[in-house]
N, C-alpha and C positions, 0 to 999 in steps of 0.2 A: 504493499499500500504506499509506504514512504516513497518508493522508486517511482510509482505512477503520479504521486504528488509532486514531486520535484520536476518530472517531465511536463506534467499539465501547467505547472507554475511557469517553466521556461517557455513552452511553445505559446501559451496564452498571452504572455507579456511581450514576447517578441513579435507576435502576430499583431497584436493590438497597436504596438509602436508602428510596425512596417505598414499597417493599413491607415492609421490615422495621420501619421506624420511622414512615412517614407523611411528609407534607409537613412539612419544617421551616421554622423562621423564615428561614434562609438556607442555601445549600449549606454555606457554612463552618460552621454550627452543627451540621451533621452529624458533625463531628469528634467532638463530645461524646457523641454516641449511641453510637459504637463503644466498646468496652472493651478495655483492655489493647493487644497488639500490633496488633489490628484497627484502631486509630486512625490508624496509618500509611497505611491506604487513602485517607484524604483527601489527604494529601500525593502519594501515587501517582496519584490522579485528576488532581489539578492539573498534575503534571508529565507524566503520560500524555497528557494533552490538549494541554497548551501546547508542549512540545517538539516533537512533530511539526507542530504549527501553525506554530512558529516556522520551521522548516526549510522548509515549503511557502510560507509568507507572506512571508519575506524576499525570496523570488525576485521577488514582486510590488511590495513596498514596504517600505523600511526601518521604516516606522511600526509594521508588525506585529511587529517585534522587541521594541519597547517594550511593545506590547500583551501579548503572550506572556509577556514577562519579568515583567510585572505579575502575572500569573496564577500563574507559578512562585513568585514571593515570596509570594503569598497562601498557596500551599501550604506555604511554609516558616514563615511566621507564622500558625500554625494555633490557638494557644491564645488565643483571642479573649476569654476571660473575664478575662485579664490586661490592664489598661487600658494598659499600655505597648505591649504587643503588639498589642492592638485598634487603637491609633491608627496604627501602621504598616501593619497589615493592611488598613485601610480605604483609607490612601494608596495601596497597591498596587492594591487592587480598583478603586478609581475611576479611576487612572491606566490600568489595564487596559481599562476600559470606554472611556474617552476616546480612547486611542490607537487601540482597534480601530474605533472609529467614524470616526476620522480616516482610518485605512488604508482602511476601507470606502469612503469618498468620494474620497481622492486616489488610492489605489492601484487600486481595483477600479470606480471610477466608478459607483458605485451609490447615488446620492443618495436615490432612492426608498426604499431599505432603511434609511438613516439616518432618514428621515421616518417609516416604519413603526415602527422600534424606539423612537423618542422618543413616537410616538403611543401604541404599546402601553404603554409605561412611565407616560404620563399616565393611561391607564385603569386601570392597576394602583394607582396612587396615589390615584385618585378611589375606587376600590373600597376602599382603607385608610381614606380619609377618611370615606366615607359609608356604607360597608357593614361597616366593622370588620375588614377583612382584615388578618390578623396576620402572614401570611408572605409580604409583599409583597417582599421581597428575594429570596426563592427564585424568585418568578416572574419578576421584572426580570432576574435572573441567567440564567434560562433563555432569555429573550428575546435577550440579548447574546451568549450561547454560540450560540444559534440562527443569529444574524446573521453570526457569524464563519465557521460551518460552511457557510452558504449562499453568502456571498461567495467562500470558497475553492473551493467546488464548482463556480462558475461558470468557474473557470480550468481545472478538470480533468474536468468531465463535460460533454460536448458538449450533451446535451439540457438540461441545467440553465442552461448559457450562452444556449441559445434563449430561455429563459423572461425573460430580462433585456430583450429587445426589447418585451415586453408593456407594460413601464411606461415 
């Protein structure tokens, strides 16, 4: 149930932002799209994804605690237009990505998923460099969120676990 909750939170928030405001420079930038009390949706999104992921992931590896804590702190440091907050926001975001990738490798034994995540990030950065992609953080964040979901899914959904043998 927690797994479905984190997926539902992620998909519904991203879909709502995409439909209402379009693709943003980053998922965090979506905070500024919402007005008034609706801005709290960003924090609820981060915590609604990360807290269930923390409960699920810590059973596999303690590294997932630090990854999801980073995501939760991102949700708390939402005012990225403030330079002081932005600095910490980025520290939390990058640490969340790094710890999630470490957890995927050491806890879930999915090196190929790390490689795919890094390769997709490289392609996104090349698109930024050569095609002028302006919302590269948005797409990179989607890659890393999807990697967390897939890795956790391999421990929960038997059919998804079987796909790990293909690589």
